[in-house]
N, C-alpha and C positions, 0 to 999 in steps of 0.2 A: 768687111763684115765676116763674123764667124760663120762657119758652116752650120746650118740647122741640124740639130740632133734629136729634137723632140718636139711634140706638139701638146699644148694644154688645150683641152677641148671642153667647152660648155656642154650641158646636157639639155635642159628645158629649152625648147625652141630651136635646138641645134641638132640633137640626136633623136629626141622624142617629144611628144606632147602628152603629158600624163602617161597612160599605159599604151600609147600607140606610137610606133617608130615612124619617123619621118621617112618618106619614100627614098630608098636606096642609101640611107645614112650608113648602113653597114658597109656598103661599097667604099664610101669615103674613108672610113676607118681602115679598111683593108689597103687602100691606096697609100695611106701614111705608113702603115706597117711594112708593106712590100718595099717601100722606099727606104726602109731601115730606121725609121723614126720611132722613138719611144713615145707612148701615149699616156697622158695623165688626164683624167676627167675631173673637172672642177666646177661645182655647181653652187649657186647661192641658196639653193633650197636646203632646208633642214628637215623636210618632211620625211625623207627616206634615209635609212642608214646605208653605209657603204655596202653592207652585205645584201640588203634588199635591192640596191641599185645593181650590184653584181648579178643578181638573179634576173632582174629585168633585162639587162643587156644580154645575158646568156640566152634568154628567151628570144631575143632579136637576132641571135647568131653572132653576137659580139662577145668574145671572151676577154676577161680582165680580172686581175687580182684585186682584192679589196685595198691593198696598199697603194694602188694607182687610182683610187677614188677619194676625192676630198669634197666634203660638203661644208656648208657654212657652219653647221653644228660642230663638225670635227675641228674646223678652223678656230671657232670660238673656244672650244674646250682646250685645244692645244695652246692658244694664246693665254688663257687664264692659268693653265698649269705652269707656264713659263714665267709669267709676270705677277701672278697673284696665287701662288701655290697653296696658301693657307686660307683662302677665301671660301665662303659658303654662298652658293647661288640659289636664288628663287627664280624659277624659270616660268615665264609666260610662253607656253609653246606646247607642242604635242609630245606624246610619250617617247617618240623616237629620240629626240634631242636629250631627254633625260637619260636614256640608256647609253647614249654616246658619252655624256658627261661621266656616267658611272664607269664606263670602260677606261676612260682617260684618268680617272681618279679624282675628279672634282666633287667636293662635298656639296650636297643639295639639301634644301629644306622647304617645307611649305609654310613655315612660321615667319611672318614678316619681321618679328622682333629679333630673329636670329640671323637673317640674311644680311650680308654686307655687299652682295652683288645682285642686281636685278637684270635678268637676261630677257630681252624681248625678241620673240621669233613668231613665225606664222603659226596661228592656232585656229583651226577651222571650227573648234568648239568653244571659241571665246564667249564669255558671258559676264554678267554683272559681278558675280562672285570673284572671278579672276581679276577683273579690273579693280575691285576693292582690295584684293591682296597686293596688287601692284602699287596702288595709292598708299597703302600702309607700309610698304617696304621702302619706298623711295624717299629717303630723307637726305639731308645735305651730305652725310657721310657715306651714303650708298653709291657704289659704282653702277652706272647705268650703261648697259651694253646692248646694242642691237646686232643680231647675227648678220644682217645684210641691209642694204638700202632700197631693195626692190619694191616699187609701188604695185606692180602687176607681174603676173607670170602667164605663160602661154597655156591655154587649155585646149582640149580637142575641138571645141566649138567656138573658141574666142578667148579673150583675155579674162583672167581671174584675179581677185585681190591677192596681194602678197604681204610680206612682213611689214612694210611701211604703213599699212592700214592699222596694224596693232600698235607699232611704235608711235605713230602720229597721234593716236588716241591717248596714249599714256603721256606724251609730251603736252598735249592740250590740257589734260586733267591735272598734271603735276606742275605745269608751267616750267618745264625743264627739258632741255635737249639731251640726247645720249652723250656720255663721255667718250664712248667708242662705238664706231659703226664698222663692223668687220665684214667679211665676204669681199667679193669684188666690188669696187676697184681698190680697196684698202692696200696700202703698202705692205702691211704685215701679212696679208693674205698672199700677196705676190711672193714675198720672201719665203713663206712656208712652202709654197708650191715649187719654187726654184730650188730650195734646199732639198726637197724630196727628190727632185730630179738630179741634183748635184751638178747643175749647169748654170751658165750665165744667161742673162736675158737675151743676148744676141744670138744664142744657140737654140732659141725656142720660137715656134709659131704659137700665137694666141688666136684661137678660132672660136667665134661665138656669134650670137644674134643680137647683142645689145651694144649700142654705141656708148651708153653711159656707164657701163660696167666692164664688159669684155674688152672693148677697143680702147677705152680710156686707160685701163690698167696696163694693157700691152704697150700702148704708145708711150706711156709715162716712163717705162724702163728700157725701151729700145727693142722690144720683141717685134717680129714681123706679124702684123695683124691681118686677120682674114675675117670679114663679116659675111655671114650667111643670112639670106633674106627669108628664111623659113620661120622666123620667130616674130619678135615685136617691132623690129625696125622696118618702117615703110620707106618708099621712095621719097615721099614728101619730107620725112624726118631726115633722110640723108641729104637732101637738097638744102635744108635749112641749118644743118648742124655745122658747128665749127670744128668738131672732131671728125676726122675721116680715117678709115682703115687703109692699109696698104693695098688690099685686094678686096673685091666684092664678088661673091658667087651666089648662085640661086639655091644651091644645096651642097651638102658635103660631097656628093658624087662628082661635082664639077671640080674637085681638087685636082683631077687628072689634067685639067687644062692649064694648071699653074706650073707644070713640070717640076713637081716636088721630088727631090732626090737628095742623097747624101754624097 
């Protein structure tokens, strides 16, 4: 096997829950960096921009450039820029993802008659008006894209609804499934992350708290996968799952027990 040279690290449930850092997560990041590994943060959330995540991590004592932060919003914008560069998107989501699309250069509209792509993302202000726009946008010729498949996300006091709550409602209303579901564990998301690192999968650790996204993606391409139990995956879920990580730790600070080095 190739020698590990980098780690792709999930954020929600792995490094923090909302605005609260998970105990000693900063020590875990330092363990990786002291071992000489490059770190890339990859989150299925589109609620925050790379810049706001950079500031949040800085407040926790974790320094990182925005180029080393990928959100599902960034992934979706990059994918559309490469594969549908002339498209115009109507986004069901919060202001942040719209700004990300603007930075990448993806045209946007609020007019269902103009849009040829409907993007479904988490929107904590979802309402009847927005669902009406989605309904009127999504015809047979419209590309239907979900930024990620997550049903829930970790909150400070328990689980919270995530993107799937929005996408599922649109599916039921329009009787149509998304053409593309990006974010982890999509192959295209993995490719974007590895290209950013300039490494092969065998040279990368995948660290996260979800079996169905983080570990599935890492296992599929041959990364060494590490599950942390600070997020959504319970012991019962682990015992019943057909997908298993290479390593299980209780928190990022326990990375020291895996003898990670270059």
